[in-house]
N, C-alpha and C positions, 0 to 999 in steps of 0.2 A: 443412582442417577448419573448418567455419564455427562460431563461438563463439555460443553461445545467449544472447540477451538475456533478463535475468531478469524484465523487466516483466511479460509475459504470464502467466508462471507464478505470480508473486506476485499479480497481480490475481485470477486465478482462485481462488487459495488463499484470499485474503481474501473475496472475493464468496461463495464456498460456505460459508466459515465463519460468515458473517452470514446466509446462507440466502436471498439476493435473487436474482431473475432478471437476466440480462444487461440486459434492457430496463428493469427497475425502477432499476437501478443507473444506467444512462445517464440516465434522467430525473432521478434525485436529483442527479447530477452536472452537470446544466444542458444535457444534450445534447437536441435536439429529439426529441419522442416518436416521430415517424415514422421516424427514423434510429437511435434509441437502441440497439436490439438489434443491429443490423448493425455499428455502430461499436464497440460494446463487444466484439463477437466478433472484429473485426479487431484490437483491442487485445490480447485474450487469446492470439490466434494470432501476435502480434508482426508482422502484416502492415503495421500502422501504429503508431507510438509517439506518444502524445499530447504536446502541448505541456505545459510545466510547470504552467501555470495550470489546465489541465484535470487534471492529475495531482493537484494540491491539492484540487480539487473532488471527485474520486474518493476521495481520502484521508479527506476530512471526511465523505463520504457513509458510508464504511466504518468510521469512527472509528479510522484507523491513521495512523501517521506517514508522510508522503509518502517519506521515505528508505527505508521498507520495500520499495517497488517496485524499487529499484535495486540492492539487495544480491543477490549471487550466492552468499553464505554463509548456509547454512540456520540455524546458530547464532545469527548476527547478526540474521537476519530475525526469529527467535523472540524474541530480546531486544528488538528494536524493537517488536514487537506487545505484549509484556508492559509495557514501558516506557510505550508510548502509552496503554495501558489505565488507567494510574494518574492520580490527580489531581495537580495542579502541586506540591502540598506533598510528596507521596510521590516524585515525580520528582526534586525538589531533594535529598531525603534520599538517594536512590539515587546521584545524582550525586556528592554529597559523599562517600559511602561508597566509590565508585570512585576518587575522587580520593586518598583516604587509602590504599587499597589499593595503588594504582599507585605510590605514593611508599615503600613498604615495601621 
């Protein structure tokens, strides 16, 4: 059995949530306009997996943490999306709360 790589699934999920086309996202991530749609399509189908620098650019364009693309756990993916949408102050508060809870 071939294990599914979560990258393409997560990329499509985040892109559709924001409501941008593959081409527009590719351009925002710094991919050449003439190849942007095809490249993003290959990423979503897991035909090619981008280098981490490209993943960072995609994450910034979608306003999600780069780690989101690599988790195969749906609950953790949701947590990463919610955490990434918070400002730094709120992120630090959440982190401190998790630390307290994990020590109980």
